[in-house]
LOPA-951375 format. One record per residue (C-alpha): residue in three letters; x negated, y negated, z negated. Coordinates in steps of 0.1 Angstrom, whole numbers, plus 5000, padded with zeros to 4 digits. Layout:
# LOPA-951375
AlaXYZ ...
# end
This chain:
# LOPA-951375
Met107735928143 Pro104435948122 Leu103735678097 Asp100735548116 Ala102935458146 Leu104835228122 Thr101835058108 Pro102334658113 Thr100134408123 Leu100134168094 Ala100333808094 Leu100233528067 Pro103233298063 Arg102833018090 Gln103332748061 Gly101632778030 Gly103232657997 Arg106232757977 Asn109032848001 Asp106832978030 Thr108433318033 Arg111933168031 Val110732948062 Glu109933268080 Ala113233418072 Glu115033138084 Arg112833118116 Leu113533498122 Ile117433468114 Ala117233158140 Gln115533358168 Gly117533668164 Val114533888154 Ala115534178131 Ala113634218098 Val114134388066 Leu113634208033 Val111434398007 Thr111834287972 Val110034397940 Ile113034457915 Asp111134637885 Ala107534617877 Gln105934827846 Gly102634837835 Ser099634727855 Val100834647889 Pro099634397918 Arg102734177919 Glu105634067895 Ser109634157899 Gly111133917924 Thr107833927951 Arg109333937985 Leu107934088017 Leu109334048051 Val108934308077 Thr109834288117 Gly109034548143 His105434378147 Gln104434188118 Ala104734158080 Phe104933828061 Ala103733768025 Thr102634078003 Ile103634287974 Gly100234357965 Gly098534557995 Gly097134877994 His098835187999 Leu102035077984 Glu102634798009 Trp101735048037 Lys104435278025 Ala106734998021 Ile106234868056 Ala106735198069 Thr110035258052 Ala111034898062 Arg109734978099 Gln111735308100 Met115035118088 Leu114934908120 Leu114335198141 Asp117035378129 Lys119235028127 Ser120435108095 Thr122334848072 Ser122235048039 Thr120234908011 Val117435148001 Thr115935167966 Gln112435337962 His110635397931 Phe106735417932 Pro104535557904 Leu101335377918 Gly098935627904 Pro100535977907 Ala102435897938 Leu099935677958 Gly096735717943 Gln096135377934 Cys094435277902 Cys096735027888 Gly098535277868 Gly101835117867 Ala105035157886 Met107334927909 Thr110734987921 Leu111434827955 Ser114534727975 Phe114934738012 Glu117634538029 Val118034418064 Leu117734018064 Thr120733808069 Ala121833458061 Val123233548029 His119833608015 Leu118933238023 Asp121933128004 His120333317970 Trp116833267979 Pro114933227944 Thr112532917941 Thr109532927921 Lys108032617901 Pro104632477917 Arg102132587898 Phe101132207891 His101631867904 Leu098331707917 Gln097731327928 Leu094731357949 Tyr092931047956 Gly090431017985 Ala090531168019 Gly086931208026 His085031528029 Val085631677998 Gly089531537996 Arg089831708030 Ala088332038017 Ile090332047987 Ala093631978006 Asn092732278032 Leu092732508003 Leu096032377986 Thr097832418021 Thr098432798012 Leu099332757975 Asn102432707955 Val101632377944 Ser102832017948 Val100431737961 Asp100231367965 Trp097431307989 Ile096530917985 Asp094030718005 Glu094230338014 Arg092730448049 Glu095330628069 Ala092930698100 Glu090730948074 Phe094031178069 Pro094031468094 Thr096231448124 His097731778123 Ala100931828104 Leu100731968069 Pro103032158050 Gln105832018032 His104332047996 Ile101331818006 Arg102531468013 Lys100231218028 Ile100330858014 Ala098430598027 Val098830258007 Asp096529968000 Ala096829947962 Val096530327957 Glu096130297918 Gly099930207916 Glu100730527931 Val099630687894 Arg103030557882 Ser105130787903 Ala103531117892 Pro105231347865 Thr104531387829 Gly101531647828 Ala100331597863 Phe096931657875 Tyr094631397889 Leu091631417909 Val089931087919 Leu087231117948 Thr087630807967 His084730637987 Gln084130337963 His083230347928 Asp085230057917 Leu088330227934 Asp087530517913 Met087430307883 Arg090830117887 Ile092430457896 Thr090830637865 Glu091630357841 Ala095430327854 Ile095430737845 Leu094030667812 His096630397802 Arg099430667811 Ala097630907786 Asp100031187798 Phe098031387824 Gly097231747822 Phe093931697840 Leu091931407851 Gly088931507871 Leu086231247885 Ile084131327912 Gly080431207904 Ser077331287883 Arg076931297845 Thr075430957849 Lys078430807862 His080630977837 Arg078930787809 Arg078730457826 Phe082530507833 Val083230597797 His081330307784 Arg083030057805 Phe086630197795 Glu085630187759 Glu084529817763 Arg088129777776 Gly089629917745 Ile090730257758 Ala090430497731 Pro087530757729 Glu089931047722 Leu091230957760 Thr088130887776 Ala087031257759 Arg089531397784 Ile087831287816 Thr086231597835 Cys083031467855 Pro081531647873 Ile084331847884 Gly084432217893 Ile084032547872 Gln080732627861 Gly078332897878 Ile079332777916 Ser076132617929 Gly076032397960 Lys077132047969 Glu078832128004 Pro082431998005 Glu083832318012 Val081732477981 Leu082732197956 Ala086432217968 Val086732617958 Ala085032507923 Val087532247918 Val090632437928 Ala089532737908 Gln089232477879 Leu092832367883 Leu094132737888 Gly092532827856 Leu094532567837 Thr097932707847 Arg099933017844 Ser101133187875 Glu104633297886 His105933517911 Ala106033417950 
# end
């Protein structure tokens, strides 16, 4: 059968976050759908993904990615052929990306191909989230940020006193909706080094939350929505209350990376999430 006939329809995992590919593996096993697990077992030089990255291939779909391009097309074709042949053997293939596949990365990757079984679930690797975020505010910007974070390997506490502001649809497990009255009290529950985004519907509420975060003093990032004028007023008020200038200097306001213009919630969300990702080091998925 020609390789063109084996080219699948690609599909992103249904649930974003840190264990989405494993969720798909569980679903496929539970439904009795035959699949091949493709794993990057070695990566050398300039390559699109790291060792440990996984891809699931069924007869009609593929979940996750090992980097795309010709490499992934070849990998999916190999996996699809294993399914057609009903092969139960483990296959290992080495791919020099430049000479063999015409990709400009220049590195080399070694892939393993195994028919997916329940045994794989018992040994499925987990990866540490890129960051833990407390996201305060379920308004337009908060919803846009949360929407972007649904597909990322992060841990999010999404907090607002107005339960009706949260979306009614289900969120992936790594985003937890928390509706409480005294939202600033949730600051205590965050781990050391957590990121915070404060973007509620009231300036005095923003101030209470931000002050609670400053009193912890162990935050990895503290972003406050607003203008430079708001920033100056907040800093002045905090310093009047005895908060050290070296702490107030760590407040980021306005939020979002430089160079992205536009005040639409969706645009601001992209700038803010990019800012958070720039503070972290990626691990393989």
